[in-house]
C-alpha atoms as a printed R data frame, in Angstrom:
   type eleno elety resid chain resno       x       y       z
1  ATOM     1    CA   MET     A     1 -30.142 -11.759 -14.309
2  ATOM     2    CA   VAL     A     2 -29.576 -11.439 -10.574
3  ATOM     3    CA   CYS     A     3 -32.466  -9.941  -8.610
4  ATOM     4    CA   PRO     A     4 -31.651  -9.511  -4.899
5  ATOM     5    CA   SER     A     5 -35.007  -8.513  -3.446
6  ATOM     6    CA   ALA     A     6 -38.623  -9.309  -4.282
7  ATOM     7    CA   TYR     A     7 -39.124  -5.790  -5.652
8  ATOM     8    CA   HIS     A     8 -36.100  -6.067  -7.888
9  ATOM     9    CA   ARG     A     9 -37.277  -9.493  -8.994
10 ATOM    10    CA   LYS     A    10 -40.575  -7.954 -10.138
11 ATOM    11    CA   VAL     A    11 -38.751  -5.203 -12.005
12 ATOM    12    CA   CYS     A    12 -36.418  -7.742 -13.607
13 ATOM    13    CA   LEU     A    13 -39.352  -9.891 -14.696
14 ATOM    14    CA   LEU     A    14 -41.173  -6.879 -16.135
15 ATOM    15    CA   GLN     A    15 -38.087  -5.738 -18.030
16 ATOM    16    CA   HIS     A    16 -37.391  -9.251 -19.276
17 ATOM    17    CA   TYR     A    17 -41.017  -9.623 -20.394
18 ATOM    18    CA   SER     A    18 -41.067  -6.308 -22.271
19 ATOM    19    CA   ILE     A    19 -37.722  -7.115 -23.919
20 ATOM    20    CA   THR     A    20 -39.093 -10.506 -24.980
21 ATOM    21    CA   GLN     A    21 -42.244  -8.881 -26.371
22 ATOM    22    CA   PHE     A    22 -40.138  -6.362 -28.288
23 ATOM    23    CA   LEU     A    23 -37.913  -9.102 -29.708
24 ATOM    24    CA   LEU     A    24 -40.925 -11.133 -30.816
25 ATOM    25    CA   PHE     A    25 -42.457  -8.075 -32.476
26 ATOM    26    CA   PHE     A    26 -39.135  -7.260 -34.143
27 ATOM    27    CA   LEU     A    27 -38.712 -10.821 -35.424
28 ATOM    28    CA   ASN     A    28 -42.271 -10.839 -36.741
29 ATOM    29    CA   SER     A    29 -41.664  -7.590 -38.617
30 ATOM    30    CA   VAL     A    30 -38.403  -8.869 -40.098
31 ATOM    31    CA   SER     A    31 -39.909 -12.174 -41.200
32 ATOM    32    CA   ARG     A    32 -42.838 -10.309 -42.744
33 ATOM    33    CA   LEU     A    33 -40.433  -8.080 -44.680
34 ATOM    34    CA   VAL     A    34 -38.415 -11.080 -45.833
35 ATOM    35    CA   THR     A    35 -41.403 -13.125 -46.988
36 ATOM    36    CA   SER     A    36 -43.185 -10.301 -48.823
């Protein structure tokens, strides 16, 4: 991801963090479904 200014860098980091959190939650749900 290319973030030109400091503000955009913050927004990029926030978006990246929330996407990562969502992916982790999604993977946890899938693995729970698979193992049960």
